[in-house]
C-alpha positions as CSV (number, residue, x, y, z in Angstrom):
1,M,166.7,107.4,72.8
2,E,168.7,110.5,72.0
3,T,167.2,113.5,70.1
4,A,169.0,114.2,66.9
5,A,170.3,117.7,66.0
6,G,167.5,119.8,64.5
7,K,164.7,117.8,66.0
8,R,161.9,119.7,67.9
9,L,160.8,118.8,71.4
10,A,157.3,119.9,72.1
11,N,153.8,118.8,73.0
12,F,152.2,120.3,70.0
13,V,148.8,120.6,71.7
14,Y,150.3,123.5,73.7
15,A,153.0,124.6,71.2
16,A,153.4,128.2,70.2
17,P,153.4,129.2,66.5
18,E,157.2,129.6,66.6
19,Q,157.6,126.0,67.9
20,R,155.8,124.7,64.8
21,S,158.3,126.0,62.3
22,A,162.0,125.0,62.0
23,G,164.6,127.7,62.6
24,K,162.4,130.0,64.7
25,D,163.7,131.4,68.0
26,V,161.9,129.8,71.0
27,S,161.9,131.8,74.2
28,T,159.9,132.3,77.4
29,A,157.2,133.7,75.1
30,A,156.4,130.1,74.1
31,D,155.7,129.3,77.8
32,I,153.4,132.3,78.0
33,Y,151.5,131.0,75.0
34,A,151.2,127.5,76.5
35,L,150.1,128.9,79.8
36,G,147.4,131.0,77.9
37,L,146.1,127.8,76.3
38,M,146.0,126.0,79.6
39,L,144.3,128.9,81.4
40,N,141.5,128.9,78.9
41,E,141.2,125.2,78.9
42,M,140.8,125.2,82.7
43,F,137.5,126.9,82.4
44,T,136.2,125.8,78.9
45,R,137.7,122.3,78.9
46,V,138.8,122.9,75.3
47,V,142.3,123.9,74.1
48,P,141.7,127.1,72.1
49,H,142.9,127.2,68.5
50,G,142.4,129.9,65.9
51,T,140.5,133.1,66.6
52,N,137.0,131.9,67.4
53,Y,137.8,129.8,70.4
54,R,135.4,129.4,73.3
55,L,135.7,132.3,75.8
56,I,136.0,132.0,79.5
57,G,133.3,134.6,80.1
58,K,130.8,132.4,78.3
59,V,131.2,129.6,80.9
60,A,132.2,131.5,84.0
61,K,131.0,135.1,83.8
62,E,132.8,136.2,87.0
63,W,136.1,135.2,85.4
64,G,135.4,136.8,82.1
65,F,138.1,139.4,82.7
66,L,140.6,136.6,81.9
67,D,139.6,136.6,78.3
68,A,141.6,139.8,77.5
69,I,144.6,138.4,79.2
70,V,144.4,135.1,77.4
71,E,144.0,136.9,74.1
72,R,147.3,138.7,74.6
73,M,149.0,135.5,75.8
74,L,148.0,133.8,72.5
75,R,149.1,136.4,70.0
76,Q,151.0,135.1,67.0
77,S,154.0,137.3,67.5
78,P,156.1,136.5,70.6
79,A,156.8,140.2,71.0
80,D,153.1,141.0,71.4
81,R,152.7,138.6,74.4
82,Y,153.4,139.3,78.1
83,A,157.1,139.4,78.7
84,S,157.1,137.2,81.8
85,I,154.9,135.2,84.2
86,T,155.2,138.1,86.6
87,D,153.6,140.4,84.0
88,V,150.8,137.8,83.6
89,K,150.2,137.7,87.4
90,G,150.2,141.5,87.5
91,A,147.7,141.7,84.7
92,I,145.4,139.2,86.4
93,G,145.4,141.1,89.6
94,R,144.7,144.4,87.8
95,Y,142.0,143.1,85.6
96,Q,140.3,141.3,88.5
97,A,140.3,144.5,90.5
98,E,138.8,146.3,87.5
99,A,136.1,143.6,87.1
100,I,135.2,143.9,90.8
101,S,134.9,147.6,90.6
102,L,132.7,147.4,87.4
103,Q,130.5,144.8,89.2
104,R,130.2,147.1,92.2
105,L,129.3,150.0,89.9
106,S,126.6,147.9,88.3
107,E,125.2,147.0,91.7
108,I,125.2,150.6,92.7
109,D,123.4,151.7,89.5
110,G,120.8,148.9,90.1
111,T,120.1,149.9,93.7
112,V,116.6,151.4,94.2
113,I,116.2,153.4,97.3
114,K,112.7,153.8,98.5
115,V,111.3,155.9,101.3
116,G,110.4,153.5,104.0
117,E,106.8,152.9,104.9
118,I,105.4,153.9,108.3
119,D,105.0,150.7,110.3
120,E,104.0,152.4,113.6
121,P,100.2,151.8,114.1
122,L,99.9,154.7,116.5
123,A,101.2,157.0,113.7
124,I,98.3,155.9,111.5
125,T,95.3,155.5,113.8
126,P,94.9,157.6,117.0
127,P,94.2,155.7,120.2
128,K,90.7,156.0,121.6
129,L,89.6,157.0,125.1
130,I,87.4,154.2,126.4
131,G,87.2,154.9,130.1
132,F,88.4,156.9,133.1
133,D,88.6,156.9,136.9
134,W,89.0,159.7,139.4
135,N,90.1,159.1,143.0
136,R,91.4,161.5,145.5
137,G,92.5,164.1,143.0
138,Q,94.1,161.7,140.4
139,L,92.4,161.4,137.1
140,T,93.2,158.1,135.2
141,L,92.3,157.9,131.5
142,I,92.0,154.5,129.9
143,L,92.9,154.0,126.2
144,D,92.1,151.2,123.9
145,Q,95.7,150.2,123.5
146,P,99.2,150.6,125.1
147,I,101.0,153.8,124.3
148,T,104.5,153.9,122.9
149,D,107.3,156.2,124.0
150,N,107.4,157.7,120.5
151,W,103.7,158.5,120.6
152,V,104.1,160.1,124.1
153,Q,107.0,162.3,122.8
154,A,104.9,163.3,119.8
155,L,102.1,164.3,122.2
156,Y,104.6,166.5,124.2
157,R,105.8,168.4,121.2
158,M,102.7,168.6,119.1
159,G,102.6,172.4,119.4
160,S,99.2,174.1,119.6
161,Y,96.6,172.6,122.0
162,G,94.0,173.5,124.5
163,S,94.6,173.2,128.3
164,I,93.1,174.1,131.7
165,A,94.8,175.4,134.8
166,G,98.3,174.7,133.3
167,K,97.6,171.0,132.7
168,T,99.6,170.6,129.5
169,P,100.4,167.2,127.9
170,E,103.7,167.1,129.9
171,S,101.5,166.9,133.0
172,F,100.3,163.4,132.1
173,V,102.2,160.2,133.1
174,F,101.7,157.2,130.9
175,R,101.8,153.5,131.9
176,G,100.6,150.9,129.4
177,N,97.2,152.0,128.2
178,K,96.7,154.5,131.0
179,A,97.3,158.3,131.3
180,M,97.3,159.8,134.8
181,V,97.3,163.4,135.9
182,Q,96.3,165.4,139.0
183,A,92.9,167.1,138.6
184,E,90.4,168.9,140.8
185,E,86.8,167.7,140.6
186,Y,85.7,170.7,138.5
187,Q,88.5,170.1,136.0
188,V,87.7,166.5,135.1
189,Q,85.3,167.0,132.2
190,T,87.4,169.8,130.6
191,M,90.6,167.8,130.9
192,I,88.9,164.7,129.4
193,N,87.6,166.9,126.5
194,N,91.1,168.4,126.0
195,F,92.8,165.0,126.1
196,K,90.4,163.5,123.5
197,N,91.3,166.5,121.2
198,W,95.0,165.8,121.6
199,L,94.9,162.2,120.5
200,P,94.6,162.7,116.7
201,T,97.0,165.7,116.8
202,A,99.6,163.6,118.6
203,T,99.2,160.8,116.0
204,Q,99.6,163.2,113.1
205,T,102.7,164.7,114.8
206,L,104.2,161.2,115.1
207,R,103.4,160.4,111.5
208,N,105.0,163.6,110.3
209,Q,108.2,162.9,112.3
210,L,108.4,159.3,111.1
211,E,107.9,160.4,107.5
212,H,110.6,163.0,107.9
213,N,113.0,160.4,109.3
214,A,112.3,158.0,106.5
215,R,113.0,160.7,103.9
216,M,116.2,161.7,105.6
217,K,117.3,158.1,105.8
218,A,116.7,157.6,102.1
219,A,118.5,160.8,101.2
220,N,121.5,159.7,103.3
221,A,121.5,156.3,101.6
222,R,121.4,158.0,98.1
223,K,124.3,160.3,99.2
224,N,126.4,157.3,100.4
225,L,125.8,155.5,97.1
226,F,126.9,158.5,95.2
227,L,130.1,158.8,97.2
228,E,130.7,155.1,96.8
229,R,130.2,155.3,93.1
230,E,132.6,158.2,92.9
231,A,135.2,156.2,94.8
232,E,134.8,153.2,92.5
233,E,135.1,155.4,89.4
234,Q,138.3,156.9,90.7
235,R,139.7,153.5,91.5
236,L,138.9,152.3,87.9
237,R,140.7,155.4,86.5
238,V,143.8,154.6,88.5
239,L,143.8,150.9,87.6
240,A,143.4,151.8,83.9
241,Q,145.9,154.6,83.7
242,I,148.8,153.6,85.9
243,K,151.4,151.3,84.4
244,I,154.0,149.2,86.3
């Protein structure tokens, strides 16, 4: 069957306004219009008609940036639509990039950075001296729990402390729950007394260090988020301002 002169060929479900009236120029703009209808229908399952059609963002939030593109593709005047499919593809890429940046900004703004809690038991409760042994000039002190390297380092740098005959905290060697040091017979009691006094001070020193580390970690995280937000804002400005 041949089409007579003046007859219109179109699937009017996807026809542009200019295809519905005789004598109107029909160009690539009509294809852009049809593609806009199909793009919306892919998500909403409804071919949009009129101004109050169902939006993509209502059924697929992450693709909501397409609504602005579809709106331009469906404008009544062909001159107001995108000039080509290439322009449509470029707009999709740009709008998607903007949507990703906006989502990231929202995530950054919703990020709550807390100072981490101290989860080192020896930074909360000092170890207890529960026994000792002395044999041939070596004093062995027995604690109620194994000692960590962090606690030992805190003991070594705790600052002010009492000592005898140059026996400082650095003189002690730790293995598990034992602390060993060379001591003369007459030094044993004084060294035990000193060691017991060191225990809570070392624990407080460790706690102070861990709290300081936690504050620094939180401060660095906040700084990194600030820099990331600045970068995303700069990216958004470029995407919004630069035209191809």
